[in-house]
KOLLO-314798 format. One line per field, with one value per residue (C-alpha): residue in one letter; residue number from 1; x, y, z. Coordinates in nm, 4 decimals. Each point is the difference from the previous one (the first is absolute). Layout:
N
residu: (A; ...)
num: (NUM; ...)
X: (X; ...)
Y: (Y; ...)
Z: (Z; ...)
//
This chain:
473
residu: (M; D; K; P; A; S; H; K; V; A; R; D; P; H; A; E; S; D; L; Y; R; T; P; D; E; R; L; A; E; G; R; A; I; R; E; S; V; S; R; A; S; Q; A; G; W; Q; A; P; S; H; R; R; D; P; V; E; V; L; R; E; S; N; E; G; R; L; P; S; L; I; P; I; R; F; G; R; M; A; A; C; P; F; A; F; Y; R; G; A; A; A; V; M; A; A; D; L; A; T; T; P; T; S; G; L; R; V; Q; A; C; G; D; A; H; L; M; N; F; G; G; F; A; T; P; E; R; N; V; I; F; D; I; N; D; L; D; E; T; L; P; A; P; F; E; W; D; L; K; R; L; A; A; S; V; V; I; A; A; E; H; L; E; L; P; Y; N; D; T; V; H; I; T; T; D; L; V; R; E; Y; R; E; R; M; H; N; Y; A; S; M; R; A; L; D; V; W; Y; D; R; I; D; L; Q; K; Y; Q; D; R; S; G; D; P; A; I; A; V; A; A; H; K; R; I; A; H; R; I; E; V; E; R; R; K; T; V; P; E; Y; L; Y; P; K; L; V; S; E; E; G; T; R; P; R; I; K; D; E; P; P; L; I; F; H; P; T; E; D; I; A; P; G; L; R; S; G; Y; T; E; A; I; E; S; Y; R; Q; S; L; A; P; H; V; R; V; L; F; D; R; Y; H; F; V; D; L; A; A; K; V; V; G; V; G; S; V; G; T; M; C; G; V; G; L; L; M; A; S; D; N; D; P; L; F; L; Q; V; K; E; A; K; A; S; V; L; E; P; Y; A; G; R; S; L; F; L; N; H; G; E; R; V; V; A; G; Q; R; I; M; Q; A; A; S; D; V; F; L; G; W; T; R; G; K; N; G; R; E; F; Y; I; R; Q; L; R; D; M; K; M; S; V; V; I; E; N; L; D; S; E; L; L; R; Q; Y; A; R; A; C; A; H; A; L; A; R; A; H; A; R; S; G; D; P; A; M; I; A; G; Y; M; G; S; G; Q; T; F; D; D; A; I; T; E; F; A; S; E; Y; S; C; Q; N; R; R; D; Y; R; V; F; M; H; A; I; R; E; G; R; I; Q; A; A; T; S; E)
num: (1; 2; 3; 4; 5; 6; 7; 8; 9; 10; 11; 12; 13; 14; 15; 16; 17; 18; 19; 20; 21; 22; 23; 24; 25; 26; 27; 28; 29; 30; 31; 32; 33; 34; 35; 36; 37; 38; 39; 40; 41; 42; 43; 44; 45; 46; 47; 48; 49; 50; 51; 52; 53; 54; 55; 56; 57; 58; 59; 60; 61; 62; 63; 64; 65; 66; 67; 68; 69; 70; 71; 72; 73; 74; 75; 76; 77; 78; 79; 80; 81; 82; 83; 84; 85; 86; 87; 88; 89; 90; 91; 92; 93; 94; 95; 96; 97; 98; 99; 100; 101; 102; 103; 104; 105; 106; 107; 108; 109; 110; 111; 112; 113; 114; 115; 116; 117; 118; 119; 120; 121; 122; 123; 124; 125; 126; 127; 128; 129; 130; 131; 132; 133; 134; 135; 136; 137; 138; 139; 140; 141; 142; 143; 144; 145; 146; 147; 148; 149; 150; 151; 152; 153; 154; 155; 156; 157; 158; 159; 160; 161; 162; 163; 164; 165; 166; 167; 168; 169; 170; 171; 172; 173; 174; 175; 176; 177; 178; 179; 180; 181; 182; 183; 184; 185; 186; 187; 188; 189; 190; 191; 192; 193; 194; 195; 196; 197; 198; 199; 200; 201; 202; 203; 204; 205; 206; 207; 208; 209; 210; 211; 212; 213; 214; 215; 216; 217; 218; 219; 220; 221; 222; 223; 224; 225; 226; 227; 228; 229; 230; 231; 232; 233; 234; 235; 236; 237; 238; 239; 240; 241; 242; 243; 244; 245; 246; 247; 248; 249; 250; 251; 252; 253; 254; 255; 256; 257; 258; 259; 260; 261; 262; 263; 264; 265; 266; 267; 268; 269; 270; 271; 272; 273; 274; 275; 276; 277; 278; 279; 280; 281; 282; 283; 284; 285; 286; 287; 288; 289; 290; 291; 292; 293; 294; 295; 296; 297; 298; 299; 300; 301; 302; 303; 304; 305; 306; 307; 308; 309; 310; 311; 312; 313; 314; 315; 316; 317; 318; 319; 320; 321; 322; 323; 324; 325; 326; 327; 328; 329; 330; 331; 332; 333; 334; 335; 336; 337; 338; 339; 340; 341; 342; 343; 344; 345; 346; 347; 348; 349; 350; 351; 352; 353; 354; 355; 356; 357; 358; 359; 360; 361; 362; 363; 364; 365; 366; 367; 368; 369; 370; 371; 372; 373; 374; 375; 376; 377; 378; 379; 380; 381; 382; 383; 384; 385; 386; 387; 388; 389; 390; 391; 392; 393; 394; 395; 396; 397; 398; 399; 400; 401; 402; 403; 404; 405; 406; 407; 408; 409; 410; 411; 412; 413; 414; 415; 416; 417; 418; 419; 420; 421; 422; 423; 424; 425; 426; 427; 428; 429; 430; 431; 432; 433; 434; 435; 436; 437; 438; 439; 440; 441; 442; 443; 444; 445; 446; 447; 448; 449; 450; 451; 452; 453; 454; 455; 456; 457; 458; 459; 460; 461; 462; 463; 464; 465; 466; 467; 468; 469; 470; 471; 472; 473)
X: (7.1096; -0.2274; 0.1055; 0.1000; -0.3067; 0.1154; -0.0164; -0.3527; -0.3061; -0.2917; -0.2749; -0.2494; 0.1007; -0.3568; -0.1675; -0.2149; 0.1721; 0.3324; -0.1198; -0.0011; 0.0738; -0.0051; 0.3141; -0.1673; -0.0686; 0.3605; 0.1247; -0.2155; 0.1423; 0.3488; -0.0906; -0.1466; 0.3374; 0.1319; -0.2082; 0.2231; 0.3226; 0.0146; 0.2046; 0.1913; 0.1092; 0.2051; 0.2246; 0.3348; 0.2303; 0.1291; 0.2002; -0.1660; 0.1929; 0.0310; 0.1344; 0.2623; 0.3592; -0.0047; 0.3361; -0.1462; -0.2993; 0.2367; 0.2164; -0.3124; -0.0987; 0.3316; -0.1223; 0.0384; 0.2092; 0.3388; 0.2473; 0.2674; -0.2354; -0.1371; 0.2941; -0.0758; -0.3625; 0.1042; 0.2669; -0.2617; -0.2319; 0.2853; 0.0332; -0.2530; -0.3292; -0.1997; 0.1880; -0.0533; -0.3734; -0.0148; 0.1472; -0.1939; -0.3529; -0.0163; 0.0695; -0.2764; -0.2488; 0.0354; -0.0467; -0.3077; -0.1645; 0.0008; -0.1851; -0.3791; -0.1397; -0.3134; -0.0740; -0.0390; 0.2145; 0.1450; 0.2596; 0.2910; 0.3441; 0.1634; 0.3041; -0.1427; 0.2978; 0.0954; 0.2535; -0.2533; -0.1937; 0.1033; -0.0607; -0.0100; -0.1327; -0.3378; -0.0501; -0.1361; 0.3358; -0.1449; 0.1896; -0.2010; 0.0833; -0.0875; 0.1244; 0.2829; 0.1150; -0.2556; 0.2160; -0.1850; -0.3545; -0.2786; -0.3528; 0.0305; -0.1481; 0.0276; 0.1618; 0.3081; 0.1124; -0.0859; 0.1920; 0.3087; -0.0138; -0.0488; 0.2865; 0.2272; -0.0730; 0.1043; 0.3168; 0.0859; -0.0551; 0.2309; 0.2560; -0.0201; 0.0246; -0.3190; -0.1543; -0.2304; -0.2995; 0.0482; 0.0136; -0.3285; -0.1724; 0.1242; -0.1151; -0.3399; -0.0426; 0.0754; -0.2697; -0.2484; 0.0671; -0.0643; -0.3215; -0.1352; 0.0851; -0.1795; -0.3091; 0.0138; 0.0250; -0.2936; -0.2245; 0.1273; -0.1401; 0.1822; 0.1332; 0.1209; 0.1990; 0.1481; 0.0973; 0.1470; 0.3739; 0.2590; 0.1439; 0.3473; 0.0259; -0.3071; 0.0155; 0.0444; -0.0545; -0.1659; -0.0398; 0.3225; 0.2054; -0.1010; 0.3545; 0.1410; -0.2658; 0.0865; 0.3728; -0.0662; -0.2065; 0.2873; 0.2419; -0.2392; -0.0282; 0.3799; 0.0366; -0.2551; 0.1917; 0.3295; -0.1502; -0.1654; 0.3448; 0.1487; -0.2644; 0.0644; 0.2061; 0.2777; 0.0651; -0.0633; 0.1629; 0.3613; -0.0208; -0.1131; 0.1279; 0.3373; 0.0529; 0.1923; 0.0495; -0.3388; -0.1986; -0.0918; 0.0574; -0.1038; 0.3057; 0.1206; 0.0548; 0.0496; -0.1295; -0.3050; -0.0366; 0.1288; -0.0851; -0.1340; 0.1438; -0.2142; -0.0359; -0.1652; -0.1917; -0.0635; -0.1764; 0.3238; 0.0982; -0.3362; -0.0165; -0.2822; -0.2427; -0.2512; -0.0072; -0.0300; -0.2910; -0.1715; 0.0456; -0.1325; -0.3168; -0.0589; -0.0224; -0.3239; -0.0415; 0.0420; 0.3261; 0.1315; -0.0187; 0.2393; 0.2194; 0.0411; 0.1851; 0.2907; 0.2466; 0.1900; 0.3681; 0.1363; -0.0846; 0.2093; -0.0680; -0.0367; -0.0078; -0.2793; -0.1419; 0.0426; -0.2654; 0.0373; 0.3762; 0.0805; -0.3064; 0.0583; -0.0505; 0.1321; -0.0171; -0.0806; 0.0942; -0.2232; 0.0382; -0.2472; 0.2804; 0.3550; -0.1054; -0.3261; 0.0644; -0.2428; 0.1262; -0.2106; 0.0436; -0.0382; -0.0750; -0.0397; -0.3292; -0.0025; -0.2871; -0.1229; 0.1207; -0.3711; -0.0888; 0.0534; -0.2393; -0.2504; -0.0468; 0.1576; -0.0124; -0.2670; 0.2552; 0.2214; 0.2824; 0.1200; 0.0963; -0.3648; -0.0919; 0.2166; -0.1312; -0.3632; 0.0661; 0.1627; -0.2894; -0.2447; 0.1927; 0.1701; -0.1927; 0.1935; 0.2479; 0.2837; -0.1106; 0.2638; -0.1007; -0.0157; 0.1254; 0.1806; 0.1761; 0.3602; 0.1224; 0.1197; -0.3497; 0.0720; -0.2945; 0.0373; -0.1856; 0.1246; -0.0448; 0.1923; 0.3227; -0.0249; -0.2532; 0.0220; -0.0115; 0.0687; 0.0538; 0.0578; 0.3415; -0.0826; 0.3162; -0.1163; -0.3196; -0.0664; -0.3073; -0.2315; 0.1122; -0.0317; -0.3501; -0.1016; 0.1558; -0.1616; -0.3404; 0.0466; 0.0841; -0.3102; -0.2131; 0.1423; -0.0527; -0.3608; -0.0714; 0.1547; -0.1966; -0.3266; 0.0288; -0.0126; -0.1521; -0.3238; 0.0862; -0.3276; 0.0562; 0.3637; -0.1055; -0.2752; 0.2454; 0.2531; -0.2635; 0.0235; 0.1854; 0.3621; -0.0292; 0.1271; 0.2731; 0.1379; -0.0125; 0.2018; 0.2454; 0.0559; 0.0571; 0.2470; 0.1963; 0.0267; 0.0778; 0.2890; 0.1504; -0.0438; 0.1759; 0.2960; 0.0201; -0.0111; 0.2676; 0.2284; -0.0580; 0.0751; 0.3245; 0.1051; -0.0560; 0.2299; 0.2718; -0.0299; 0.0272; -0.3462; -0.0742; 0.2301; -0.0338; 0.1933; -0.0039; -0.1061; 0.3073)
Y: (5.0230; -0.1391; 0.0555; -0.3112; -0.1650; 0.0652; 0.3758; 0.0158; 0.1161; -0.1964; 0.2412; 0.0300; 0.3254; 0.0490; -0.0476; 0.2955; 0.0146; 0.0605; 0.3307; 0.1611; -0.1365; 0.2137; 0.0287; -0.2190; -0.2688; 0.0107; -0.0168; -0.3106; -0.1539; 0.0573; -0.1655; -0.2955; -0.0705; -0.1012; -0.3190; -0.1288; 0.1893; 0.0726; 0.2866; -0.2415; -0.1894; 0.3082; -0.0631; -0.1740; -0.1177; -0.3451; -0.0602; -0.2566; -0.3182; 0.0936; 0.3515; 0.1007; 0.0863; 0.3790; 0.0369; -0.1574; 0.2338; 0.2970; -0.1282; -0.0443; 0.3601; 0.1127; -0.0892; 0.3021; 0.1987; 0.1410; -0.2785; 0.2427; 0.1459; -0.3238; -0.0383; 0.3521; -0.0999; -0.3040; 0.2016; 0.2468; -0.2823; -0.1626; 0.3002; -0.1319; -0.1959; 0.3229; 0.0838; -0.3574; 0.0321; 0.3184; -0.1815; -0.3249; 0.1072; -0.2897; -0.2499; 0.1343; 0.0273; -0.3744; -0.0598; 0.2235; -0.1924; -0.3119; 0.1719; 0.0287; 0.3006; 0.1990; 0.0512; 0.3737; 0.1491; 0.3493; 0.1717; -0.1387; 0.1531; -0.3422; 0.1082; 0.1835; 0.0179; 0.2927; 0.1498; 0.0254; 0.2718; 0.3601; 0.3625; 0.1678; 0.3159; 0.0199; 0.2063; 0.2725; -0.0091; -0.1380; -0.2855; -0.3151; -0.3366; -0.2995; -0.3163; 0.1153; -0.3189; -0.1973; -0.2004; -0.3196; 0.1375; -0.2322; -0.0890; -0.2578; -0.0903; 0.2938; -0.2058; -0.0794; 0.3635; 0.0209; -0.3171; 0.1218; 0.3357; -0.1584; -0.2449; 0.2881; 0.1675; -0.3110; -0.0396; 0.3695; -0.0210; -0.3010; 0.1917; 0.2796; -0.2573; 0.1259; -0.2011; -0.2805; 0.1442; 0.3343; -0.1771; -0.1794; 0.3176; 0.2016; -0.2641; -0.0450; 0.3766; 0.0163; -0.2565; 0.1706; 0.3325; -0.1558; -0.1646; 0.3126; 0.2219; -0.2440; 0.0160; 0.3794; -0.0218; -0.2426; 0.2736; 0.2814; 0.1206; -0.1369; 0.3405; 0.0737; -0.3241; 0.0899; 0.3520; -0.1049; 0.0471; 0.0061; 0.3521; -0.0484; 0.3644; -0.0347; -0.3678; -0.0854; -0.3367; 0.0863; -0.3600; 0.0006; 0.2443; 0.3546; 0.1285; -0.2651; 0.0801; 0.3704; -0.0748; -0.2295; 0.2705; 0.2478; -0.2510; -0.0535; 0.3750; 0.0337; -0.2962; 0.1468; 0.3257; -0.1843; -0.2057; 0.3097; 0.1594; -0.3185; -0.0147; 0.3430; 0.0069; 0.1997; -0.3037; -0.2914; 0.1291; 0.0362; -0.3310; -0.2006; 0.1907; 0.1060; 0.2539; -0.1542; 0.2666; 0.1500; -0.3158; -0.0986; -0.3662; -0.2120; -0.0896; -0.3599; -0.1640; -0.3685; -0.2485; 0.1896; 0.2666; -0.0607; 0.0702; -0.3154; -0.1423; -0.0452; -0.3755; 0.0730; 0.3065; -0.0396; 0.3372; 0.1779; 0.0937; 0.1595; 0.1843; -0.2248; 0.1927; -0.2837; -0.0801; 0.3680; 0.0497; -0.3110; 0.1346; 0.3382; -0.1631; -0.1661; 0.3411; 0.1920; 0.2626; 0.2931; -0.1502; -0.0427; 0.3772; 0.0290; -0.2908; 0.1504; 0.2936; -0.2354; -0.1654; -0.3199; 0.0417; -0.3194; -0.3354; -0.2133; -0.3310; 0.0308; -0.2839; 0.0507; -0.1785; -0.3677; -0.1978; 0.2157; -0.0466; -0.1607; 0.1284; 0.2754; 0.3183; 0.3411; 0.3757; 0.2267; 0.3658; 0.2355; 0.3760; 0.2804; 0.2582; 0.0343; 0.0178; -0.1945; -0.3765; -0.2875; -0.3308; -0.3087; -0.3402; -0.2877; -0.3408; -0.3289; -0.1727; -0.3786; -0.2346; 0.0342; -0.2651; -0.0575; -0.0889; -0.3791; -0.0151; 0.2862; -0.0023; 0.1817; 0.3748; 0.1392; 0.2445; -0.0865; 0.2166; -0.0558; 0.3660; 0.0860; -0.2587; 0.1835; 0.3425; -0.1136; -0.1582; 0.3173; 0.2150; -0.2306; -0.0439; 0.3357; 0.3019; 0.2068; -0.1054; 0.1792; 0.2219; -0.1579; -0.3594; -0.1975; -0.3090; -0.1119; -0.2940; -0.0140; -0.1304; -0.3181; -0.0701; 0.1081; 0.1786; 0.3065; 0.2471; 0.3541; 0.2658; 0.2950; -0.0777; 0.0607; 0.2888; 0.0272; -0.3768; -0.0976; -0.3430; -0.1034; -0.1020; -0.3186; 0.0153; 0.3327; -0.1477; -0.1105; -0.1910; 0.3020; 0.1510; -0.3375; -0.0358; 0.3436; -0.0627; -0.3447; 0.1494; 0.2618; -0.2767; -0.1944; 0.3113; 0.0565; -0.3645; -0.0024; 0.3212; -0.1455; -0.3255; 0.1834; 0.1832; -0.3195; -0.2630; -0.0112; 0.1494; -0.1157; -0.3635; 0.0125; 0.1614; -0.2581; -0.2841; 0.1432; 0.0841; 0.2399; -0.2195; -0.1080; -0.3417; 0.1201; 0.2171; -0.2962; -0.2280; 0.2306; 0.0742; -0.3717; -0.0485; 0.2910; -0.1339; -0.3506; 0.1225; 0.2066; -0.3326; -0.1308; 0.3102; -0.0646; -0.3607; 0.1134; 0.2609; -0.2702; -0.2157; 0.3024; 0.0807; -0.3656; 0.0090; 0.3032; -0.1711; -0.3127; 0.2036; -0.0957; 0.3708; 0.3011; 0.3015; 0.3246; 0.3371; 0.3019; 0.2053)
Z: (10.9613; 0.2688; 0.3574; 0.1968; 0.1453; 0.3573; -0.0649; -0.1438; 0.1840; -0.1447; -0.0977; -0.2846; -0.1746; -0.1229; 0.3377; 0.1051; 0.3408; -0.1780; -0.1442; 0.3424; 0.3443; 0.3117; 0.2138; 0.2627; -0.2599; -0.1169; 0.3587; 0.0457; -0.3179; 0.1346; 0.3302; -0.1892; -0.1635; 0.3433; -0.0254; -0.2804; 0.0806; 0.3713; 0.1323; 0.2209; -0.3134; -0.0958; 0.3000; 0.0041; -0.2717; -0.0805; -0.3134; -0.2283; -0.0740; -0.3683; 0.0683; -0.2552; 0.0869; 0.0561; -0.1763; -0.3131; 0.0147; 0.0218; -0.2838; -0.2113; 0.0751; -0.1535; -0.3481; -0.2262; 0.2479; -0.0963; 0.0914; 0.1182; 0.2623; 0.1466; 0.2444; 0.1273; 0.0546; 0.2031; 0.1807; 0.1211; 0.1061; 0.1952; 0.2336; 0.2558; 0.0201; -0.0457; -0.3220; -0.1173; 0.0655; -0.2082; -0.2993; 0.0419; -0.0974; -0.2476; 0.2787; 0.2221; -0.2871; -0.0548; 0.3727; 0.0307; -0.2828; 0.2213; 0.2865; 0.0423; -0.1860; 0.0681; -0.3702; 0.0656; -0.2741; -0.0162; -0.2112; 0.2010; 0.0386; -0.0310; 0.2028; 0.3001; 0.2349; 0.2223; -0.2410; -0.2836; 0.1803; 0.0380; -0.0775; -0.3391; -0.1606; -0.1700; -0.3175; 0.2309; 0.1861; 0.3226; 0.1642; 0.0643; 0.1565; -0.2157; -0.1669; -0.2250; -0.1754; -0.1997; -0.2402; 0.0963; 0.0104; -0.1164; 0.1162; 0.2804; 0.3421; 0.2418; 0.2754; -0.2102; 0.0228; 0.3687; 0.0823; -0.1855; 0.1759; 0.3425; -0.0541; -0.1028; 0.3351; 0.1919; -0.2095; 0.0416; 0.3759; 0.0173; -0.2053; 0.2594; 0.2809; 0.1613; 0.2860; -0.1116; 0.1886; -0.1749; -0.3365; 0.0647; 0.1175; -0.2990; -0.2472; 0.1626; 0.0069; -0.3733; -0.0834; 0.2314; -0.1703; -0.3413; 0.1228; 0.1713; -0.2961; -0.2309; 0.2213; -0.0304; -0.3793; -0.0050; 0.1402; -0.2243; -0.3300; -0.3036; -0.1044; 0.3529; -0.0036; -0.3384; 0.1083; 0.3353; 0.0416; 0.2757; 0.0107; 0.1428; 0.1038; 0.2251; 0.0953; 0.3672; 0.1628; 0.3304; 0.1181; 0.2046; 0.2053; -0.1129; 0.0584; -0.2335; -0.2605; 0.0106; -0.0285; -0.2961; -0.1699; 0.0393; -0.1543; -0.2919; -0.0570; -0.0007; -0.2379; -0.2403; -0.0125; -0.0602; -0.2838; -0.1471; -0.0305; -0.1480; -0.2721; -0.1490; -0.3227; 0.1677; 0.2226; -0.2356; -0.3159; 0.1225; 0.1903; -0.3030; -0.3029; -0.1373; -0.2771; -0.2911; -0.2616; -0.0784; 0.0824; 0.3575; 0.0860; 0.2977; 0.2083; -0.0163; 0.3396; -0.0876; 0.0862; 0.1303; -0.2717; -0.3534; -0.3611; -0.1653; -0.3202; -0.3093; 0.0557; 0.3378; -0.1225; -0.3758; -0.0156; 0.0881; -0.3566; -0.0802; 0.3312; 0.1203; -0.2210; -0.0382; 0.3726; 0.0922; -0.2400; 0.1342; 0.3526; -0.1099; -0.1347; 0.3380; 0.1692; 0.0320; -0.2762; 0.2389; 0.1347; -0.3557; -0.0367; 0.2946; -0.1105; -0.3473; 0.1516; 0.0714; -0.2337; 0.0707; 0.0939; 0.1588; 0.1582; 0.2359; 0.1696; 0.3778; 0.2529; 0.2533; 0.3031; 0.0789; -0.1863; -0.3133; -0.0356; -0.3341; -0.1782; -0.2539; 0.2011; -0.0792; 0.0333; -0.2927; -0.0331; -0.1974; -0.0300; -0.0692; 0.0039; 0.1278; 0.3652; -0.0184; 0.0317; 0.0490; 0.1398; -0.0712; 0.1599; -0.2449; 0.1560; -0.1795; 0.0736; -0.0074; 0.0784; 0.3591; 0.2447; 0.0754; -0.3581; 0.0210; 0.2958; -0.0423; -0.3756; -0.2930; -0.0410; -0.2309; -0.1432; -0.2964; 0.1334; 0.3578; 0.0153; -0.0526; 0.2657; 0.2543; -0.1021; 0.0212; 0.3397; 0.1295; -0.1138; 0.1763; 0.3247; 0.0528; 0.1214; -0.2547; -0.2661; -0.1755; -0.2884; -0.2283; 0.0801; -0.3253; -0.1807; -0.3134; -0.1669; -0.1231; -0.3346; 0.1726; 0.1343; 0.3577; 0.1604; 0.2196; 0.2141; 0.0519; 0.2666; 0.1394; 0.1821; 0.3748; 0.0092; 0.3795; 0.0389; 0.3599; 0.1536; 0.3585; 0.1332; 0.1876; 0.2113; 0.1504; 0.1471; 0.3555; 0.1178; 0.0170; -0.3312; -0.1747; 0.1437; -0.1310; -0.3398; -0.0313; 0.0825; -0.2720; -0.2487; 0.1052; -0.0469; -0.3487; -0.0960; 0.1221; -0.1919; -0.3175; 0.0307; 0.0700; -0.3318; -0.2083; 0.2287; 0.1957; 0.3403; 0.1539; -0.0963; 0.1135; 0.3284; 0.0444; -0.0490; 0.2472; 0.2625; 0.2934; 0.2478; 0.0306; -0.1682; -0.3378; 0.1586; 0.1930; -0.3028; -0.2253; 0.2824; 0.0524; -0.3730; -0.0097; 0.2956; -0.1429; -0.3501; 0.1363; 0.1120; -0.3544; -0.1318; 0.2317; -0.1191; -0.3633; 0.0703; 0.1431; -0.3093; -0.2172; 0.1840; -0.0194; -0.3769; -0.0228; 0.2037; -0.2152; -0.3191; -0.1291; -0.0395; -0.0180; 0.2281; -0.0202; 0.1701; -0.2034; 0.0941)
//
């Protein structure tokens, strides 16, 4: 499917200059885009007159979700404006599509907010910091991700009741970090960009108070050790599994963990053999050798996150021997929220879309990352459960810690975009001054006001009974 006209960069694919352009030439091309889409035009937000009711957009996004879990989804979103923002990626995608776009496309995250970044283990057992949720990934303009990330910083700062001046400085610093990192990637060799990663065990942000940076590094080291212990089978197995006779079984904890009925999971009777074999075929041949050591034991549905609540997600238990378990997370993959505005995915299975996006954007991906399709037509991607996965606790942050964390997120986003986009053209468009930083900061600040208005509309809809919200306890 052709991309929308507003996202195309007009260029003759057979032109000799397209075969090779120097970094300086690509920087110049990026600067030239400002003539048609100025950096200042990225600033501010004003809702268009035809903007849809956000509650209707959210209700539309419930299509195909398990009806019994939708009230839990809305209950989690009702907790605060920041929780609402996390679950309202579809609302913002529609809004971003009405803003000026540079036309510089990357493999976008599609839901780049603060809570979708974190630490996780690589196949080599190092711990890196990266984007860790790519359910909505799709090629799209680079600034859509950056705007969503910047707005999430403002909304998080408001949630923490930080001073307004601190909020502005943190957000501007985030955009500057992204811009400066992209300039660095523009001057690097292609392989060096591809191999670059943020090693969480060595990472220190030295831009602020050195004492705070050292203290943060010590906390990270402690957290890594805690998560390393939580990932080992001796910790996970007794928490998730009960022994029933001779067959282990994942513990039911309704409504958050439960064994699905056959009408929800039609592969139940056959032991999901077809879906498991399809997943197996999606793995690299050398990983299949490892996977074949395990046999399937059990699968339970498991409610996760905010935006994913209601989709068919679960945890699978496989065993290689009596004391050798493997836990896999199974997540349903639906069409990206960006698809109506950025163009349809090239992949026939949305699980494969997510897997391909992860492999492009992440510095390292889980060895068991793969995809499949269920008998009922639902599409899934699969990876290891947890595997030292770490996320930030927003409520524990003060101004300086939020600033450091936001900068790390900006670094990770720039690195991910540089792998698929043209870092020189993106850097050329953004420039070396503060014009672009101020524009995105202004957008983020004004969009946070829109998020608060949408949250009030959402809460009013709950009180009126237009939508149902429930706690997960």
